[in-house]
C-alpha positions in Angstrom: 0.2 0.1 -0.3 1.2 3.6 -0.9 2.3 5.2 2.3 1.2 9.3 2.7 2.5 11.0 5.3 1.0 14.0 7.2 2.1 17.7 8.4 1.8 19.0 11.8 -0.8 21.1 10.0 -3.4 18.5 9.4 -3.4 16.9 12.6 -6.4 18.4 13.9 -8.0 17.1 10.6 -6.6 13.1 11.2 -6.6 13.2 14.8 -3.2 13.7 15.1 -2.6 10.6 12.7 0.7 11.6 11.1 1.2 8.0 8.4 -1.6 6.4 6.4 -1.9 3.7 3.8 -3.9 3.0 0.8 -4.6 0.6 -1.9 -5.8 3.5 -4.7 -3.5 4.4 -7.3 -4.6 7.4 -8.5 -4.2 11.5 -6.5 -7.9 12.2 -7.3 -9.2 9.0 -5.8 -7.0 9.4 -2.8 -7.9 12.8 -2.2 -12.1 11.5 -1.9 -11.0 8.9 0.6 -9.0 11.4 2.4 -12.3 14.2 2.5 -14.6 10.6 2.8 -12.0 9.4 6.7 -11.2 13.1 7.7 -13.8 15.5 7.2 -12.8 18.9 7.1 -9.1 18.0 5.5 -10.0 19.8 2.0 -8.9 23.0 3.0 -5.8 22.0 4.1 -5.2 19.5 0.9 -6.0 23.1 -1.1 -2.9 24.7 -0.4 -0.9 21.6 0.1 1.2 20.5 -2.7 2.5 16.4 -3.3 5.7 15.2 -2.6 5.5 12.2 -4.6 8.4 9.9 -4.7 10.4 12.0 -4.8 8.9 14.5 -7.0 7.6 18.3 -6.0 3.9 18.2 -7.8 1.9 21.9 -7.2 -1.3 19.9 -9.4 -1.5 16.8 -8.5 -4.6 15.7 -10.1 -4.7 12.6 -12.2 -1.0 11.9 -10.3 -0.6 8.0 -11.0 1.4 6.2 -7.6 2.2 2.7 -6.8 1.9 0.4 -4.1 5.2 0.6 -2.5 4.5 4.7 -2.9 5.9 7.9 -0.8 3.5 10.6 -0.5 3.8 13.9 1.7 1.7 16.3 2.2 3.9 20.3 2.0 2.7 24.0 2.0 2.7 25.5 -1.4 5.3 28.1 -1.8 4.0 31.3 -2.8 4.9 34.0 -4.1 4.3 37.6 -5.5 
């Protein structure tokens, strides 16, 4: 299963769950799963980028990953 690691900003929504495993293999399905499992997490997902196996994605909606993937949510870098 793919392993997801949440940052501190997600802890209020995940009930202090730091790591989560999933069987889905497409980001859009992961997002749906997380919204169902952790109500209210959508606001943090919308403010985050995704680090997928070392590659950072700003808009990962269609990204696919494997069962051994490591996924990290990270704050988006904002510029002006």
